[in-house]
C-alpha positions as CSV (number, residue, x, y, z in Angstrom):
1,X,-33.9,-8.5,24.6
2,X,-34.1,-12.2,23.9
3,X,-33.1,-15.1,26.3
4,X,-33.3,-18.8,26.0
5,X,-35.5,-20.7,28.6
6,X,-32.3,-22.3,29.9
7,X,-30.8,-18.9,30.5
8,X,-33.9,-17.8,32.3
9,X,-33.9,-20.9,34.5
10,X,-30.3,-20.2,35.6
11,X,-31.1,-16.5,36.3
12,X,-34.0,-17.4,38.6
13,X,-32.3,-20.5,40.1
14,X,-35.1,-22.7,39.0
15,X,-35.6,-26.3,37.7
16,X,-36.4,-26.4,34.0
17,X,-38.9,-28.8,32.6
18,X,-39.0,-28.4,28.8
19,X,-37.0,-27.2,25.9
20,X,-34.2,-25.0,27.1
21,X,-33.5,-23.6,23.6
22,X,-36.9,-21.8,23.5
23,X,-36.5,-18.1,22.8
24,X,-38.2,-15.8,25.2
25,X,-38.6,-12.1,24.3
26,X,-40.8,-10.7,27.1
27,X,-42.9,-11.4,30.2
28,X,-46.7,-11.2,30.5
29,X,-49.8,-11.9,32.6
30,X,-50.8,-15.6,32.5
31,X,-54.2,-14.8,30.9
32,X,-52.7,-12.4,28.2
33,X,-49.3,-14.1,27.4
34,X,-48.4,-15.0,23.8
35,X,-45.9,-17.4,22.3
36,X,-42.4,-16.1,23.0
37,X,-43.4,-14.8,26.4
38,X,-43.0,-16.2,29.9
39,X,-45.6,-15.9,32.7
40,X,-46.0,-17.1,36.3
41,X,-48.5,-18.5,38.8
42,X,-48.2,-17.8,42.5
43,X,-51.8,-17.2,43.4
44,X,-54.0,-20.3,43.2
45,X,-56.8,-18.2,41.8
46,X,-54.9,-17.9,38.5
47,X,-54.1,-21.6,38.2
48,X,-57.2,-22.0,36.0
49,X,-55.5,-20.1,33.2
50,X,-52.8,-22.7,32.8
51,X,-55.1,-24.7,30.4
52,X,-55.7,-21.7,28.1
53,X,-52.5,-19.6,28.3
54,X,-50.5,-19.2,25.1
55,X,-47.3,-18.5,27.0
56,X,-44.2,-20.5,25.9
57,X,-43.3,-21.1,29.5
58,X,-44.7,-20.6,33.0
59,X,-42.9,-20.1,36.3
60,X,-44.6,-22.2,39.0
61,X,-44.0,-23.5,42.5
62,X,-42.1,-26.6,43.0
63,X,-45.2,-28.6,44.0
64,X,-47.3,-27.4,41.0
65,X,-48.9,-30.3,39.0
66,X,-47.3,-31.2,35.7
67,X,-48.6,-29.2,32.7
68,X,-48.3,-29.2,28.9
69,X,-46.2,-26.0,28.8
70,X,-42.5,-25.7,29.6
71,X,-42.1,-24.8,33.3
72,X,-39.5,-23.4,35.5
73,X,-40.1,-24.5,39.1
74,X,-38.9,-22.2,41.9
75,X,-39.5,-21.7,45.6
76,X,-41.0,-18.3,45.0
77,X,-42.5,-17.8,41.5
78,X,-43.6,-14.2,42.2
79,X,-40.1,-13.1,43.2
80,X,-38.6,-15.1,40.2
81,X,-41.0,-13.3,37.9
82,X,-39.9,-9.9,39.4
83,X,-36.3,-10.6,38.5
84,X,-37.3,-11.2,34.9
85,X,-39.6,-8.1,34.8
86,X,-36.6,-6.0,35.9
87,X,-34.4,-7.6,33.3
88,X,-36.7,-7.2,30.3
89,X,-38.0,-3.8,31.3
90,X,-35.2,-1.9,33.1
91,X,-36.1,1.5,34.6
92,X,-35.8,4.5,32.3
93,X,-34.0,7.6,33.5
94,X,-36.7,10.2,33.2
95,X,-34.5,13.0,34.6
96,X,-31.2,13.9,32.9
97,X,-27.9,13.8,34.9
98,X,-27.2,17.2,36.3
99,X,-29.3,20.1,37.4
100,X,-32.0,21.6,35.3
101,X,-31.6,25.4,34.7
102,X,-34.9,26.2,36.3
103,X,-34.1,24.4,39.6
104,X,-33.5,26.7,42.6
105,X,-30.7,25.4,44.8
106,X,-29.6,27.5,47.8
107,X,-25.9,28.2,47.9
108,X,-25.6,26.6,51.3
109,X,-27.1,23.3,50.1
110,X,-24.7,20.4,49.6
111,X,-25.4,18.2,46.6
112,X,-23.7,14.8,46.1
113,X,-22.2,13.5,42.9
114,X,-24.2,12.0,40.0
115,X,-27.5,13.6,41.0
116,X,-30.4,14.2,38.7
117,X,-32.3,17.3,39.5
118,X,-35.3,18.1,37.4
119,X,-37.2,21.3,36.4
120,X,-38.5,23.6,39.0
121,X,-37.0,21.7,41.9
122,X,-36.4,23.8,45.1
123,X,-33.7,22.9,47.6
124,X,-33.7,25.2,50.6
125,X,-30.7,26.4,52.7
126,X,-28.4,23.9,54.5
127,X,-29.9,20.9,52.9
128,X,-27.8,17.8,52.4
129,X,-28.5,15.7,49.3
130,X,-26.5,12.4,48.9
131,X,-25.0,10.7,45.9
132,X,-27.0,9.3,42.9
133,X,-30.2,11.1,44.1
134,X,-33.0,11.7,41.6
135,X,-35.4,14.7,42.2
136,X,-38.2,14.8,39.6
137,X,-39.7,18.1,38.6
138,X,-41.5,20.1,41.2
139,X,-39.9,18.5,44.3
140,X,-39.5,20.9,47.2
141,X,-37.0,20.2,50.0
142,X,-37.2,22.5,53.1
143,X,-34.3,23.9,55.0
144,X,-32.0,21.7,56.9
145,X,-33.5,18.5,55.4
146,X,-31.3,15.5,54.6
147,X,-31.7,13.0,51.7
148,X,-29.6,9.9,51.6
149,X,-27.8,8.2,48.7
150,X,-29.7,6.5,45.8
151,X,-33.0,8.0,46.8
152,X,-35.7,8.9,44.3
153,X,-38.3,11.6,44.9
154,X,-41.0,11.7,42.2
155,X,-42.7,14.8,40.9
156,X,-44.2,17.3,43.5
157,X,-43.0,15.5,46.6
158,X,-42.5,17.9,49.5
159,X,-40.0,17.3,52.3
160,X,-40.6,19.9,55.0
161,X,-37.8,21.4,57.1
162,X,-35.4,19.2,59.0
163,X,-36.8,15.9,57.6
164,X,-34.3,13.1,57.4
165,X,-34.6,10.6,54.6
166,X,-32.3,7.5,54.4
167,X,-30.6,5.6,51.5
168,X,-32.4,3.8,48.7
169,X,-35.8,5.4,49.5
170,X,-38.5,5.9,46.9
171,X,-41.3,8.4,47.5
172,X,-44.0,8.8,44.8
173,X,-45.7,11.9,43.5
174,X,-47.7,14.2,45.7
175,X,-46.6,12.9,49.1
176,X,-45.8,15.3,51.9
177,X,-43.3,14.4,54.6
178,X,-43.1,16.6,57.7
179,X,-46.4,18.4,57.5
180,X,-47.6,19.7,60.9
181,X,-49.3,17.1,63.2
182,X,-52.9,17.6,64.1
183,X,-52.4,19.3,67.5
184,X,-54.7,21.9,69.0
185,X,-55.5,22.9,72.6
186,X,-58.9,24.1,73.5
187,X,-59.3,27.2,75.7
188,X,-62.9,28.3,76.2
189,X,-64.7,28.2,72.8
190,X,-61.6,28.2,70.7
191,X,-58.8,25.9,69.6
192,X,-55.2,27.1,69.6
193,X,-52.5,25.5,67.5
194,X,-49.8,23.5,69.3
195,X,-46.4,24.2,67.6
196,X,-45.1,21.0,65.9
197,X,-41.4,21.2,66.5
198,X,-40.3,17.6,66.0
199,X,-39.2,15.9,62.8
200,X,-39.7,12.9,60.6
201,X,-37.1,10.2,60.1
202,X,-37.4,7.7,57.2
203,X,-34.8,5.0,57.3
204,X,-33.2,3.1,54.4
205,X,-35.0,1.0,51.8
206,X,-38.5,2.5,52.4
207,X,-41.0,3.0,49.6
208,X,-43.9,5.4,50.1
209,X,-46.8,5.7,47.6
210,X,-48.4,8.8,46.1
211,X,-50.4,11.3,48.0
212,X,-49.4,10.2,51.5
213,X,-49.1,12.5,54.5
214,X,-46.4,11.8,57.1
215,X,-46.7,14.3,59.9
216,X,-43.8,15.6,61.9
217,X,-43.7,14.9,65.6
218,X,-45.1,17.4,68.1
219,X,-41.8,16.8,70.1
220,X,-39.3,14.2,69.2
221,X,-39.7,12.0,66.1
222,X,-42.1,10.4,63.7
223,X,-40.2,7.3,62.6
224,X,-40.6,5.0,59.6
225,X,-38.1,2.1,60.0
226,X,-36.0,0.3,57.5
227,X,-37.8,-1.6,54.7
228,X,-41.3,-0.3,55.3
229,X,-43.6,-0.2,52.3
230,X,-46.6,2.2,52.3
231,X,-49.3,2.2,49.6
232,X,-51.0,5.4,48.2
233,X,-53.2,7.7,50.3
234,X,-52.0,6.8,53.7
235,X,-52.0,9.1,56.8
236,X,-49.3,8.7,59.4
237,X,-49.9,11.1,62.3
238,X,-47.4,12.8,64.6
239,X,-45.1,10.7,66.8
240,X,-46.1,7.4,65.1
241,X,-43.4,4.7,64.8
242,X,-43.7,2.0,62.2
243,X,-41.4,-1.0,62.6
244,X,-39.1,-2.6,60.1
245,X,-40.5,-4.3,57.0
246,X,-44.1,-3.5,57.8
247,X,-46.5,-3.1,54.8
248,X,-49.7,-1.0,54.7
249,X,-52.3,-0.9,51.9
250,X,-54.1,2.1,50.6
251,X,-56.4,4.5,52.5
252,X,-55.2,3.4,55.9
253,X,-54.5,5.8,58.7
254,X,-52.6,5.8,62.0
255,X,-53.5,8.3,64.7
256,X,-50.8,10.0,66.9
257,X,-48.2,8.4,69.1
258,X,-49.1,4.8,68.1
259,X,-46.3,2.2,67.7
260,X,-46.6,-0.4,65.0
261,X,-44.2,-3.4,65.3
262,X,-42.0,-5.0,62.7
263,X,-43.3,-7.2,59.9
264,X,-46.9,-6.0,60.5
265,X,-49.3,-6.3,57.5
266,X,-52.1,-3.7,57.4
267,X,-54.9,-4.1,54.9
268,X,-56.6,-1.3,53.0
269,X,-58.8,1.2,54.7
270,X,-57.7,0.2,58.2
271,X,-58.0,2.8,60.9
272,X,-55.8,2.7,64.0
273,X,-56.4,4.9,67.0
274,X,-53.7,6.8,68.8
275,X,-51.5,5.9,71.8
276,X,-51.6,2.2,71.4
277,X,-49.2,-0.6,70.2
278,X,-49.5,-3.2,67.5
279,X,-47.3,-6.2,68.1
280,X,-44.7,-7.7,65.8
281,X,-45.8,-10.0,62.9
282,X,-49.5,-9.1,63.3
283,X,-51.9,-8.9,60.4
284,X,-54.9,-6.5,60.4
285,X,-57.5,-7.3,57.7
286,X,-58.9,-4.7,55.4
287,X,-61.4,-2.1,56.7
288,X,-60.7,-3.0,60.3
289,X,-60.9,-0.5,63.1
290,X,-58.2,-0.9,65.8
291,X,-59.2,0.6,69.1
292,X,-56.8,-1.1,71.6
293,X,-53.4,-2.8,71.8
294,X,-52.9,-5.8,69.6
295,X,-50.7,-8.7,70.6
296,X,-47.8,-10.0,68.4
297,X,-48.2,-12.9,66.0
298,X,-51.9,-12.5,65.6
299,X,-54.6,-11.8,62.9
300,X,-57.3,-9.3,63.6
301,X,-60.4,-8.2,61.7
302,X,-63.5,-6.1,62.1
303,X,-64.6,-2.9,63.9
304,X,-63.6,-3.0,66.7
305,X,-60.8,-5.3,65.6
306,X,-60.9,-8.7,67.2
307,X,-59.3,-12.1,66.6
308,X,-60.2,-13.0,63.0
309,X,-61.9,-16.4,63.8
310,X,-64.0,-14.8,66.5
311,X,-65.0,-12.0,64.0
312,X,-65.9,-14.6,61.4
313,X,-68.1,-16.5,63.8
314,X,-69.9,-13.3,64.8
315,X,-70.4,-12.4,61.2
316,X,-72.0,-15.8,60.5
317,X,-74.2,-15.4,63.5
318,X,-75.3,-11.9,62.4
319,X,-76.2,-13.1,59.0
320,X,-78.5,-15.7,60.6
321,X,-80.2,-13.1,62.7
322,X,-83.1,-12.3,60.4
323,X,-84.1,-15.9,60.1
324,X,-83.8,-16.4,63.8
325,X,-86.0,-13.4,64.5
326,X,-88.7,-14.9,62.2
327,X,-88.5,-18.2,64.1
328,X,-88.7,-16.5,67.5
329,X,-91.7,-14.6,66.3
330,X,-93.4,-17.8,65.1
331,X,-92.7,-19.5,68.4
332,X,-94.1,-16.5,70.3
333,X,-97.2,-16.7,68.1
334,X,-97.5,-20.5,68.9
335,X,-97.2,-19.8,72.6
336,X,-99.9,-17.2,72.5
337,X,-102.2,-19.6,70.7
338,X,-101.8,-22.2,73.4
339,X,-102.7,-19.7,76.1
340,X,-106.0,-18.9,74.4
């Protein structure tokens, strides 16, 4: 594919500063781009590459300083670049239309039109699969599960019994949805398994990374609301509810019965205890440990998590501690000398 810079500017609804007849054949990272390619800058850390990049054009914010390259100025350079990335590199259909001969589909399962079902897929009894669904090789869907339209399940995803998946959902390889919650009752010296008879509901437009575990509810529902984005290696325990358009980075975990609000941002390796609430629009910085309810519209950091400015002040004070201890020891020595 080849587009002129003027065509690209119209596509991303940006303001062009430069030669609109320039031919662009691809997109690239700012530090690796070559002539004939377009790149972008949205993170200030990468602005330094503007002096050395060989890109023919760069997409920048509307307030970015003038530069020698042709520029397209938009309100959101990252999203504008995403549009171009999709155009120059459209997704490939890795699974052929229809059902692979090795797939095992129960006679009672209902499969929608235009589905792509790969090798060794298993669809158990009474399942409902919507239209335009793609099931990559090795996907297993348990009995009475439901999968909505335009959903993609990558290789070796497992949906356990009675799980409900919405429309336009993407789940990456190795993720298990509907595994048993971690529920045991102690009697004497032994633990006895508590039956996990609830389900998991994943609403529309959710994307879940690889090797995540989404546990079914003990009773009722574990719910992931519309638009949620989960990174790889995330644990969501039984009866958790995650609000709309919340994002969570890798290696984070949420213990049972906790409710996460909408538009929450959770950094990597965050641990959240059970039976609490995290308010709407709250940000939890990476490697924090959340031990109590967090209010909405706030930023928390540390273990235990506390308001981020408080945590930073405490961190600065802690770093000064060795020097302070030396000074205290010196003062004590001086006092002892005066007493002699």
